[in-house]
C-alpha positions in Angstrom: 0.0 0.0 0.0 2.8 2.4 0.8 4.4 1.8 -2.7 1.1 2.7 -4.3 0.7 5.8 -2.3 4.4 7.0 -3.0 3.8 6.1 -6.8 0.6 8.1 -6.9 2.3 11.1 -5.3 5.1 10.8 -7.7 2.8 10.7 -10.8 0.8 13.7 -9.4 4.0 15.7 -9.0 5.0 15.0 -12.6 1.6 16.1 -13.8 1.7 19.3 -11.7 5.1 20.0 -13.0 4.0 19.5 -16.7 0.8 21.5 -16.3 2.5 24.4 -14.5 3.8 25.6 -17.8 1.4 25.9 -20.6 4.1 25.8 -23.2 5.6 22.7 -21.7 2.5 20.6 -22.1 2.1 21.6 -25.8 5.7 20.7 -26.6 5.2 17.3 -24.9 2.0 16.6 -26.7 3.6 17.5 -29.9 6.3 15.3 -29.4 4.1 12.4 -28.5 1.9 12.9 -31.6 5.2 13.2 -33.7 6.4 9.8 -32.4 2.9 8.2 -32.7 2.8 9.3 -36.3 6.3 8.1 -37.2 5.5 4.7 -35.6 2.3 4.3 -37.3 3.8 5.3 -40.6 6.8 2.9 -40.2 4.4 0.0 -39.4 2.4 0.7 -42.5 5.6 0.8 -44.7 7.1 -2.5 -43.2 3.6 -4.2 -43.6 3.5 -3.2 -47.3 7.1 -4.3 -47.8 6.3 -7.6 -45.9 3.3 -8.2 -48.0 5.1 -7.5 -51.2 8.2 -9.7 -50.2 5.9 -12.6 -49.3 5.3 -13.3 -52.9 9.0 -13.8 -53.3 9.2 -16.1 -50.4 11.1 -13.5 -48.2 10.0 -12.8 -44.7 10.5 -9.2 -43.6 10.3 -8.9 -39.7 7.4 -6.8 -38.4 8.3 -6.4 -34.8 8.6 -3.4 -32.5 12.5 -3.3 -32.9 12.3 -3.0 -36.7 9.3 -0.4 -36.4 11.5 1.7 -34.1 14.5 1.6 -36.5 12.5 2.6 -39.4 10.7 5.3 -37.2 14.1 6.7 -36.2 16.2 6.6 -39.3 13.4 6.8 -41.9 14.3 5.7 -45.5 17.8 4.5 -44.5 16.1 2.4 -41.9 13.9 0.9 -44.5 16.9 0.0 -46.5 18.7 -1.4 -43.5 15.9 -3.7 -42.5 15.5 -4.9 -46.0 19.2 -5.5 -46.6 19.5 -7.4 -43.2 16.5 -9.4 -44.3 18.0 -10.1 -47.7 21.4 -11.0 -46.0 19.6 -13.5 -43.6 17.7 -15.1 -46.4 20.3 -15.4 -49.1 23.4 -16.0 -47.0 22.5 -17.7 -43.8 
């Protein structure tokens, strides 16, 4: 019970600290929306590549690690994931 109360006080303190500055919450929400958009877009791109590569018999991984790589790196991340998949398929 004590851990729950301490955790609740900590969460309330963080909410108070964020809400105290109006510009701070706007930046945080903008950051969260940008990250959510990038993750969603990278999922859609990897799903399309995986669907297309399925006709060739190649399996492109669609997991959280590959989605984060594509979300952080963008187009070079897509190339990296596809090259690693091709290397794994053709050489190992």
